[in-house]
C-alpha positions in Angstrom: 0.0 0.0 0.0 1.2 3.6 -0.8 1.8 6.1 1.8 -0.4 9.3 2.0 -0.4 12.8 3.6 -3.9 13.0 5.1 -5.1 9.5 5.9 -3.1 6.1 7.1 -3.6 2.7 6.5 -3.4 -0.3 8.6 -3.9 -4.3 8.1 -4.4 -6.7 10.5 -6.2 -10.0 10.7 -7.7 -9.3 7.3 -9.3 -6.2 8.3 -7.8 -2.8 7.2 -8.4 0.2 8.9 -8.2 3.7 7.1 -7.6 6.3 9.1 -8.6 10.1 8.7 -5.5 11.6 9.9 -5.3 15.4 10.6 -6.0 15.0 14.1 -5.0 18.8 14.8 -7.8 19.9 12.5 -10.2 17.5 13.6 -9.7 15.3 10.6 -11.2 18.0 8.4 -11.4 17.2 4.3 -9.1 18.9 1.9 -8.5 18.6 -1.8 -6.0 16.3 -1.1 -7.6 14.1 1.5 -10.4 13.6 -0.4 -8.3 12.1 -3.6 -6.3 10.0 -1.0 -9.4 8.5 0.0 -10.6 7.6 -3.4 -7.4 6.4 -4.2 -7.0 4.0 -1.2 -10.7 2.3 -1.3 -9.8 1.5 -5.3 -6.7 -0.2 -4.1 -8.6 -2.0 -1.6 -11.2 -3.3 -3.9 -8.7 -5.7 -5.3 -6.5 -6.7 -2.3 -7.2 -10.2 -1.3 -5.9 -9.9 2.1 -8.2 -7.2 3.0 -11.8 -8.7 3.8 -13.5 -5.8 6.0 -12.6 -2.1 5.8 -13.1 0.1 8.9 -13.1 3.9 8.5 -11.9 6.1 11.6 -10.9 9.3 12.5 -7.7 10.0 14.7 -7.8 11.9 17.7 -10.9 13.4 19.5 -13.3 13.5 16.2 -14.2 11.4 13.1 -14.6 14.6 10.8 -15.3 17.9 11.5 -16.4 18.6 7.3 -14.5 20.8 5.2 -11.2 22.4 6.5 -11.6 26.1 6.5 -8.7 26.6 4.0 -10.0 24.4 1.9 -13.4 26.5 2.0 -11.9 29.8 1.6 -10.3 28.4 -1.8 -14.0 27.1 -3.0 -15.3 30.5 -2.1 -13.2 32.3 -5.0 -14.1 29.3 -7.6 -16.1 30.2 -10.6 -18.8 27.5 -11.4 -16.6 25.4 -13.6 -14.1 25.2 -10.7 -17.1 24.3 -8.3 -18.4 21.8 -10.1 -15.0 19.8 -10.8 -14.4 19.8 -7.4 -17.7 18.9 -6.0 -17.7 15.8 -8.7 -14.4 15.0 -6.9 -16.4 14.7 -3.5 -19.1 12.9 -5.2 -16.7 10.3 -6.6 -15.2 9.9 -3.1 -18.2 9.3 -1.4 -19.5 6.6 -4.3 -15.9 5.1 -4.1 -16.9 4.1 -0.5 -20.7 3.0 -1.3 -19.2 0.9 -4.1 -16.8 -0.8 -2.5 -16.6 -4.5 -2.9 -15.3 -5.3 0.5 -17.9 -4.5 3.8 -17.3 -1.3 5.2 -17.8 0.2 8.7 -17.3 3.6 9.7 -16.9 4.0 13.8 -17.5 7.8 14.5 -16.6 9.8 17.7 -16.5 13.4 18.6 -17.7 15.4 15.7 -19.2 14.6 12.4 -20.1 17.7 10.7 -21.3 18.6 7.3 -19.4 16.1 4.4 -18.4 13.6 7.1 -21.8 12.6 7.2 -21.3 11.6 3.3 -18.2 9.5 4.5 -20.3 7.6 7.0 -23.5 7.5 5.1 -22.0 5.7 2.4 -20.4 2.8 4.4 -22.7 -0.4 4.9 -22.4 0.1 8.7 -22.1 3.0 10.9 -21.3 2.7 14.8 -21.2 5.7 16.7 -20.5 6.9 20.3 -23.3 8.2 22.6 -22.4 11.5 22.8 -21.1 12.1 19.3 -21.8 15.3 17.6 -23.8 15.4 14.1 -24.8 18.2 12.1 -25.7 19.0 8.4 -24.6 22.5 8.9 -24.5 23.3 5.2 -27.7 25.7 5.4 -26.0 28.0 8.1 -23.5 28.6 5.4 -25.8 29.4 2.7 -25.2 26.0 0.9 -27.0 22.6 0.8 -25.8 19.3 1.6 -25.7 18.4 -2.0 -23.4 15.5 -3.1 -24.0 13.7 0.4 -28.0 13.5 0.0 -27.7 10.6 -2.3 -26.3 8.6 0.5 -28.1 10.2 3.6 -31.5 10.0 1.9 -30.7 6.4 1.2 -30.0 5.7 5.0 -32.6 7.8 6.7 -35.4 8.7 4.2 -36.7 12.2 3.0 -38.6 13.4 5.8 -35.8 12.5 8.5 -33.7 14.2 6.3 -36.2 17.4 5.8 -35.8 17.7 9.5 -32.0 17.3 10.1 -30.9 19.3 6.9 -33.2 22.2 6.6 -32.7 23.1 10.2 -29.0 22.2 10.3 -29.4 21.7 14.3 -26.9 19.6 16.2 -27.6 16.2 17.4 -26.2 13.4 19.5 -25.3 9.9 18.5 -28.0 8.6 20.3 -30.2 10.7 18.0 -28.5 9.5 14.9 -29.3 6.1 15.7 -32.9 7.0 16.4 -32.8 8.4 12.8 -31.0 5.3 11.4 -28.2 7.5 10.6 -26.1 5.3 12.6 -26.9 1.4 13.2 -26.5 1.8 16.9 -24.8 4.0 19.4 -22.5 2.8 22.4 -20.8 4.3 25.2 -17.3 5.3 24.4 -15.8 2.2 25.9 -18.1 -0.4 24.3 -17.9 0.7 20.8 -14.5 -1.2 19.6 -16.2 -4.3 21.7 -19.4 -4.1 19.5 -17.3 -3.2 15.9 -15.2 -6.5 16.9 -18.2 -8.6 17.1 -19.4 -7.3 13.6 -16.0 -7.8 12.2 -16.1 -11.2 13.2 -19.6 -11.7 11.8 -18.2 -10.4 8.6 -15.0 -12.6 8.3 -17.5 -16.0 9.0 -19.2 -15.0 5.6 -17.8 -16.2 2.2 -15.7 -13.0 1.1 -17.0 -13.7 -2.8 -20.5 -14.4 -1.3 -20.0 -10.6 0.5 -19.0 -8.8 -2.7 -21.6 -10.4 -4.7 -24.3 -9.4 -2.5 -23.1 -6.0 -1.9 -23.3 -5.9 -6.2 -26.7 -7.6 -5.8 -28.2 -4.8 -3.4 -26.8 -2.2 -5.5 -28.1 -3.1 -8.9 -31.5 -4.1 -7.3 -31.6 -0.5 -5.4 -30.1 1.5 -8.4 -30.2 -0.4 -11.3 -33.2 -2.8 -12.3 -37.0 -2.1 -12.3 -39.0 -4.8 -10.2 -39.9 -7.0 -13.1 -36.4 -7.1 -14.4 -34.7 -7.9 -11.3 -36.9 -10.9 -11.0 -34.6 -12.5 -14.0 -31.4 -10.7 -12.7 -31.5 -12.2 -9.1 -32.2 -15.7 -10.2 -29.0 -15.9 -12.3 -27.0 -14.2 -9.5 -28.1 -17.1 -7.2 -27.3 -19.9 -9.9 -24.1 -18.5 -10.4 -23.4 -18.3 -6.8 -24.6 -22.0 -6.1 -22.3 -23.5 -9.0 -19.2 -21.1 -7.8 -16.4 -22.7 -5.7 -17.3 -20.7 -2.5 -20.9 -21.7 -3.0 -19.9 -25.6 -3.3 -17.7 -25.4 -0.3 -20.1 -23.3 1.4 -22.8 -26.1 0.9 -20.5 -28.9 1.8 -19.5 -27.4 5.2 -22.8 -27.1 6.1 -23.9 -30.5 5.2 -20.8 -31.9 6.5 -21.1 -30.0 9.6 -17.5 -28.3 9.5 -16.3 -24.8 9.1 -15.8 -23.7 5.4 -12.2 -23.2 4.4 -12.4 -19.2 4.4 -13.4 -19.3 8.4 -9.5 -19.1 10.2 
């Protein structure tokens, strides 16, 4: 794995952790960090040693949104530059959303503005009960545009209206109630809960998980109901005949662990 300036990557026991690594800035995003997140997720897609990806923030906060100096530069952009910059940010969220590996955001401290795009694009979000969230864009005269695709998928239209129009701050407990987070935990319990989910994911077939993520993406975003009937039937037929599918069914019938479980 290449080295980065604004993020760090660690690999341990098939679990890759991407650390947002600007703790002195509460991991606020700048243009370079956005590109590094894209590069890292694209590299991990094809890394067979990585089966689960954690997204975390170094220091007190997960991510405080956009870096102030980055925002000052954006304020001087014309439409074309703003569009190109926004498209890079949109591609960052999409790189997480379309990642072939299961992704878990672990959130503490602040998760402001665009940080909610990073976490909402993940498969799972676990946060501390006292984490502080906000869709603060309207307070700056703008809208949470590129993150809206993923946030609305998580929480729905009218919950999004509540949080995005008001721009109010809310806690990790509320984030879980709104389904922005899967669950909220005391700070001293969140690591244990995350590890339990990691073990669940590692006990599943790695190719099956990738296929399942692709299935969910296509059913949710690509196919209509009628065309999905044929598509989903082909998916299960292919998986049943695959090496991993055959191993999984054989291990079940023989009452043993499949070969992907260490």
